[in-house]
C-alpha positions in Angstrom: -125.4 80.7 135.7 -125.6 83.5 138.2 -127.1 82.8 141.6 -128.8 84.8 144.3 -128.2 84.3 148.0 -130.8 82.1 149.6 -132.9 83.9 152.2 -134.8 81.7 154.6 -138.5 82.4 154.6 -140.6 79.6 156.1 -143.8 81.0 154.5 -142.2 80.9 151.1 -141.0 77.4 151.7 -144.4 76.2 152.8 -146.1 77.8 149.8 -143.6 76.3 147.5 -144.2 72.8 149.0 -148.0 73.3 148.8 -147.9 74.2 145.1 -145.3 71.5 144.3 -147.5 68.9 146.0 -150.5 69.8 143.8 -148.4 69.8 140.6 -147.0 66.4 141.7 -150.5 64.9 141.2 -149.8 65.2 137.5 -147.9 62.3 135.9 -146.1 64.9 133.7 -144.4 66.6 136.7 -141.3 64.4 136.6 -137.6 64.5 135.8 -136.4 67.5 133.8 -139.9 69.0 133.7 -140.1 69.0 137.5 -136.5 70.2 137.9 -136.8 73.2 135.6 -140.3 74.3 136.6 -139.5 74.0 140.3 -136.6 76.5 139.8 -138.9 78.8 137.8 -141.6 78.6 140.5 -139.1 79.2 143.3 -137.7 82.3 141.6 -141.2 83.6 140.9 -142.2 83.3 144.5 -139.0 84.9 145.7 -139.6 87.8 143.2 -143.1 88.2 144.6 -141.8 88.1 148.2 -139.1 90.7 147.4 -141.6 93.1 145.8 -144.0 92.8 148.7 -141.3 93.8 151.2 -139.3 96.3 149.1 -141.5 97.8 146.3 -138.9 100.4 145.4 -136.0 98.0 145.1 -136.5 97.1 141.4 -134.3 96.9 138.4 -136.3 99.0 136.0 -136.5 102.7 135.4 -140.0 103.0 136.9 -138.7 102.1 140.3 -141.9 103.1 142.0 -144.3 101.2 139.7 -145.7 99.2 142.6 -146.6 102.4 144.6 -149.7 104.6 144.2 -149.1 106.9 141.3 -148.5 110.6 142.0 -151.0 113.2 140.7 -151.1 113.1 137.0 -149.4 109.8 136.6 -151.1 106.8 135.0 -151.2 103.3 136.4 -148.4 101.1 135.0 -148.9 98.6 132.2 -148.1 94.9 132.7 -145.0 95.3 130.5 -143.3 97.1 133.4 -143.9 94.0 135.6 -142.7 91.7 132.8 -139.5 93.7 132.5 -138.9 93.7 136.2 -139.5 90.0 136.4 -137.2 89.3 133.4 -134.4 91.3 135.1 -134.9 89.2 138.2 -134.7 86.0 136.2 -131.5 87.2 134.5 -129.8 87.4 137.9 -130.8 83.8 138.8 -130.4 80.2 137.8 -132.5 80.6 134.7 -130.9 83.8 133.3 -129.2 82.0 130.4 -132.5 80.4 129.1 -135.1 83.1 129.9 -136.3 85.3 127.0 -138.9 88.0 126.6 -141.6 88.6 124.0 -141.0 85.3 122.3 -143.1 84.7 119.2 -144.3 81.5 117.4 -145.2 79.7 120.6 -148.6 78.0 120.1 -149.3 80.6 117.4 -148.8 83.5 119.7 -146.3 85.7 121.7 -145.2 84.8 125.2 -144.3 87.6 127.7 -141.5 85.5 129.3 -140.4 82.2 128.0 -138.0 79.7 129.7 -136.7 77.0 127.5 -134.0 74.4 127.8 -134.8 73.2 124.2 -136.6 70.0 125.2 -138.6 71.6 128.0 -140.2 75.0 127.9 -142.6 77.1 130.1 -144.4 80.4 129.7 -145.0 83.2 132.1 -147.8 85.5 131.1 -147.9 88.9 132.8 -151.3 90.6 133.3 -152.6 93.7 135.1 -155.9 93.8 137.0 -157.7 97.0 137.7 -161.0 96.0 139.2 -161.2 92.6 140.9 -158.3 90.5 142.1 -160.3 87.7 143.7 -158.9 84.3 142.6 -162.1 83.2 140.9 -162.1 86.4 138.8 -158.4 86.1 137.8 -158.9 82.5 136.9 -161.9 83.3 134.7 -160.1 86.2 133.1 -156.6 84.8 132.5 -156.4 81.0 132.8 -157.3 80.4 129.1 -154.3 82.4 128.0 -152.2 80.9 130.7 -152.8 77.4 129.3 -152.8 78.3 125.7 -149.0 78.2 125.3 -148.6 74.6 126.6 -150.2 72.8 123.7 -146.9 71.2 122.6 -145.1 70.9 125.9 -145.5 70.2 129.6 -148.9 71.3 130.9 -147.6 73.8 133.4 -147.4 77.6 133.2 -147.4 80.7 135.4 -149.7 83.8 135.2 -148.1 86.8 137.0 -150.7 89.4 137.8 -150.0 93.1 138.6 -152.9 93.8 141.0 -153.8 97.5 140.7 -157.1 97.6 142.5 -158.0 100.3 144.9 -157.6 99.3 148.5 -157.4 101.4 151.7 -156.3 98.7 154.1 -153.2 96.4 154.3 -152.2 94.0 151.6 -153.2 90.3 151.6 -150.7 88.0 153.2 -148.0 86.4 151.0 -149.6 83.0 151.4 -152.9 84.3 149.9 -151.3 85.6 146.8 -150.4 82.4 144.9 -152.3 79.2 144.1 -152.7 76.5 141.4 -155.6 76.4 139.1 -156.2 73.1 137.3 -158.2 73.3 134.1 -159.1 70.9 131.3 -159.8 72.8 128.1 -162.9 71.7 126.1 -162.3 68.8 123.9 -159.0 67.9 125.6 -158.2 64.8 127.6 -155.2 66.4 129.4 -155.3 68.7 132.5 -153.3 71.9 132.5 -151.9 73.6 135.6 -151.7 77.3 135.9 -149.9 78.8 138.9 -151.2 82.3 139.7 -148.9 84.7 141.4 -150.2 88.1 142.3 -148.0 91.1 142.9 -149.9 94.0 144.5 -149.3 97.5 143.1 -151.1 100.8 143.5 -149.9 100.7 147.1 -150.1 103.2 149.9 -147.4 103.6 152.5 -148.4 101.6 155.6 -148.1 104.8 157.7 -150.8 106.4 155.6 -153.4 103.7 156.3 -156.3 104.3 158.6 
């Protein structure tokens, strides 16, 4: 598998430890499940950190999709984020087992699917235009984020392209990811959804008041 050079970021390491600690409260977070999901989580947080620092350094044709659109341009769809993220995974430790637009998973289609055969996880990509507060994102997207784990480990990721209007600076990296634990109605098993927000529709810092 391809590898990417390790860049030391204490905030990323702390956030990774925080999320992993919460997931560790589940008896399902062991052995290969823990090993594979931890790699996926690490790569996702590194992707988020990279796009926060360098929004133009992306691997898709729409290299400015995280910046405020120019006059006459529309805001990007979540598929642009999904393609960028998949390209990121392709260059990392999971490149050989990550696929896009996978069907027949819990009766639906997963945006990004990582499967070793015995262990599989989904990453759902969404875009948000109005409200990127954690409670709103959870209410809007946690059901789909948990829907694909009905026959496998109860862990998944929702990657959100945040396109709300903002005039000030972005939230800090540590505010842009968290774990949402949910127990679907009629179920005896908790599911864990890791939300990871990637801000778009961004102004250049020099243009902020």
